One Martini backbone bead per residue (centre of mass of N, CA, C, O) as a GRO file, in nm:
protein
  152
    1MET     BB    1  -1.185  -3.649  -0.689
    2THR     BB    2  -1.203  -3.325  -0.564
    3THR     BB    3  -1.198  -3.181  -0.254
    4ARG     BB    4  -1.335  -2.910  -0.110
    5ASP     BB    5  -1.298  -2.675   0.097
    6ILE     BB    6  -1.467  -2.441   0.277
    7PHE     BB    7  -1.336  -2.195   0.132
    8GLN     BB    8  -1.397  -2.279  -0.159
    9ARG     BB    9  -1.701  -2.317  -0.128
   10GLU     BB   10  -1.766  -2.027  -0.041
   11LEU     BB   11  -1.640  -1.877  -0.291
   12ALA     BB   12  -1.850  -2.045  -0.482
   13GLY     BB   13  -2.143  -2.003  -0.310
   14GLU     BB   14  -2.184  -2.184  -0.083
   15VAL     BB   15  -2.380  -2.292   0.157
   16ILE     BB   16  -2.310  -2.248   0.510
   17ALA     BB   17  -2.309  -2.434   0.795
   18LEU     BB   18  -2.254  -2.451   1.133
   19SER     BB   19  -2.253  -2.783   1.107
   20ASP     BB   20  -2.010  -2.794   0.962
   21PRO     BB   21  -1.718  -2.970   1.011
   22GLU     BB   22  -1.537  -2.703   0.904
   23TYR     BB   23  -1.624  -2.441   1.063
   24PRO     BB   24  -1.384  -2.403   1.269
   25LYS     BB   25  -1.199  -2.267   1.058
   26ILE     BB   26  -1.360  -2.006   1.036
   27ALA     BB   27  -1.367  -1.929   1.337
   28ALA     BB   28  -1.059  -1.895   1.366
   29LEU     BB   29  -1.034  -1.656   1.159
   30ILE     BB   30  -1.223  -1.464   1.300
   31THR     BB   31  -1.060  -1.441   1.560
   32GLU     BB   32  -0.798  -1.338   1.428
   33ALA     BB   33  -0.920  -1.085   1.297
   34GLN     BB   34  -0.995  -0.945   1.567
   35ARG     BB   35  -0.708  -0.906   1.664
   36ILE     BB   36  -0.606  -0.732   1.426
   37ILE     BB   37  -0.821  -0.509   1.440
   38ALA     BB   38  -0.738  -0.415   1.721
   39GLU     BB   39  -0.459  -0.318   1.631
   40ILE     BB   40  -0.545  -0.114   1.415
   41ASN     BB   41  -0.765   0.047   1.627
   42THR     BB   42  -0.522   0.093   1.837
   43GLY     BB   43  -0.420   0.367   1.809
   44TYR     BB   44  -0.148   0.475   1.650
   45ARG     BB   45  -0.078   0.435   1.292
   46ASP     BB   46   0.110   0.412   1.046
   47PRO     BB   47   0.076   0.328   0.722
   48ALA     BB   48   0.278   0.087   0.732
   49GLU     BB   49   0.147  -0.058   0.973
   50VAL     BB   50  -0.130  -0.096   0.848
   51ARG     BB   51  -0.036  -0.262   0.604
   52ALA     BB   52   0.088  -0.495   0.766
   53LEU     BB   53  -0.175  -0.575   0.909
   54PHE     BB   54  -0.342  -0.617   0.652
   55SER     BB   55  -0.167  -0.846   0.545
   56ARG     BB   56  -0.225  -1.034   0.780
   57LEU     BB   57  -0.532  -1.041   0.747
   58THR     BB   58  -0.521  -1.148   0.431
   59GLY     BB   59  -0.242  -1.307   0.353
   60THR     BB   60  -0.148  -1.047   0.175
   61ALA     BB   61   0.028  -0.846   0.004
   62VAL     BB   62   0.060  -0.496  -0.008
   63HIS     BB   63   0.086  -0.209  -0.150
   64GLU     BB   64   0.238   0.101  -0.081
   65SER     BB   65  -0.025   0.261  -0.210
   66PHE     BB   66  -0.188   0.168   0.012
   67TRP     BB   67  -0.476   0.341   0.199
   68PRO     BB   68  -0.574   0.292   0.521
   69LEU     BB   69  -0.824   0.420   0.745
   70PRO     BB   70  -0.875   0.429   1.053
   71PRO     BB   71  -1.115   0.255   1.111
   72PHE     BB   72  -1.146  -0.108   1.071
   73TYR     BB   73  -1.373  -0.367   0.945
   74THR     BB   74  -1.408  -0.729   1.000
   75ASP     BB   75  -1.496  -1.082   0.989
   76PHE     BB   76  -1.218  -1.203   0.828
   77GLY     BB   77  -1.002  -1.098   0.556
   78ARG     BB   78  -0.903  -1.336   0.346
   79ASN     BB   79  -1.113  -1.201   0.102
   80ILE     BB   80  -0.914  -0.959   0.054
   81ARG     BB   81  -0.843  -0.742  -0.229
   82VAL     BB   82  -0.575  -0.516  -0.335
   83GLY     BB   83  -0.459  -0.270  -0.514
   84ARG     BB   84  -0.343   0.000  -0.652
   85ASN     BB   85  -0.429   0.298  -0.525
   86VAL     BB   86  -0.585   0.235  -0.264
   87PHE     BB   87  -0.869   0.375  -0.080
   88ILE     BB   88  -0.965   0.367   0.274
   89ASN     BB   89  -1.171   0.496   0.466
   90HIS     BB   90  -1.317   0.548   0.748
   91ALA     BB   91  -1.534   0.317   0.896
   92CYS     BB   92  -1.513   0.045   0.755
   93GLU     BB   93  -1.699  -0.252   0.629
   94PHE     BB   94  -1.592  -0.595   0.568
   95MET     BB   95  -1.778  -0.871   0.445
   96ASP     BB   96  -1.562  -1.132   0.296
   97ARG     BB   97  -1.650  -1.437   0.251
   98GLY     BB   98  -1.723  -1.390  -0.069
   99GLY     BB   99  -1.550  -1.154  -0.167
  100ILE     BB  100  -1.304  -0.884  -0.213
  101THR     BB  101  -1.228  -0.660  -0.491
  102LEU     BB  102  -0.981  -0.402  -0.533
  103GLU     BB  103  -0.892  -0.226  -0.771
  104ASP     BB  104  -0.726  -0.014  -0.919
  105ASP     BB  105  -0.807   0.312  -0.804
  106VAL     BB  106  -0.980   0.269  -0.558
  107LEU     BB  107  -1.241   0.447  -0.379
  108ILE     BB  108  -1.334   0.463  -0.032
  109GLY     BB  109  -1.553   0.575   0.168
  110PRO     BB  110  -1.697   0.659   0.444
  111LYS     BB  111  -1.879   0.406   0.598
  112VAL     BB  112  -1.848   0.160   0.427
  113ASN     BB  113  -2.039  -0.130   0.320
  114LEU     BB  114  -1.923  -0.464   0.250
  115ILE     BB  115  -2.147  -0.732   0.164
  116THR     BB  116  -2.103  -1.107   0.117
  117ILE     BB  117  -2.317  -1.190   0.341
  118SER     BB  118  -2.587  -1.411   0.421
  119HIS     BB  119  -2.929  -1.529   0.462
  120PRO     BB  120  -3.170  -1.723   0.461
  121LEU     BB  121  -3.522  -1.695   0.489
  122ASP     BB  122  -3.549  -1.961   0.604
  123PRO     BB  123  -3.576  -2.049   0.932
  124SER     BB  124  -3.439  -2.344   0.908
  125THR     BB  125  -3.166  -2.187   0.751
  126ARG     BB  126  -3.065  -1.909   0.885
  127SER     BB  127  -2.764  -2.002   0.991
  128GLU     BB  128  -2.674  -1.979   0.719
  129ALA     BB  129  -2.434  -1.904   0.461
  130ALA     BB  130  -2.453  -1.655   0.185
  131PRO     BB  131  -2.240  -1.601  -0.073
  132ALA     BB  132  -2.101  -1.296  -0.246
  133SER     BB  133  -1.927  -1.120  -0.459
  134ILE     BB  134  -1.704  -0.823  -0.480
  135ALA     BB  135  -1.602  -0.568  -0.757
  136PRO     BB  136  -1.495  -0.278  -0.748
  137THR     BB  137  -1.438  -0.005  -0.956
  138ARG     BB  138  -1.341   0.297  -1.066
  139SER     BB  139  -1.618   0.315  -1.271
  140SER     BB  140  -1.782   0.157  -1.040
  141PRO     BB  141  -1.992   0.045  -0.833
  142ALA     BB  142  -2.086  -0.151  -0.584
  143GLU     BB  143  -2.147  -0.482  -0.708
  144PRO     BB  144  -2.266  -0.769  -0.751
  145ARG     BB  145  -2.192  -1.047  -0.941
  146SER     BB  146  -2.427  -1.177  -0.781
  147THR     BB  147  -2.751  -1.284  -0.725
  148SER     BB  148  -2.998  -1.339  -0.453
  149ASP     BB  149  -3.298  -1.477  -0.302
  150ARG     BB  150  -3.167  -1.563  -0.010
  151SER     BB  151  -3.150  -1.273   0.076
  152CYS     BB  152  -3.179  -0.969   0.315
   0.00000   0.00000   0.00000
């Protein structure tokens, strides 16, 4: 039997508690993401610099046709994937712990929030995180791949 790490469990939609023994791994990536976001959003960066920082943020190379306009915000970064000819306008926030995939030719308007993480409604488990992925396409609006009655 193969044991999945916390990142695999979260992407699979498992509710993750702050008390999970592996949660410090998530916290470390959140801290690193905030450092990179500060670099992206501080001062002028030409498009190639922003793409290089975005690649660092996601841990995956992005195509040269990708064009994000700062400022950009995220809580995590490692679960964002972008295709070719993707444009992200300014002041967008992606909370991507559940996974966000922007396919080729997707255009994201200014101040769009893509939220893939929520919390259970039960006060006794409220500090847990409940993820669900998002994959907007060129021809459809951003809609969750799965819905959950656990979120608010």
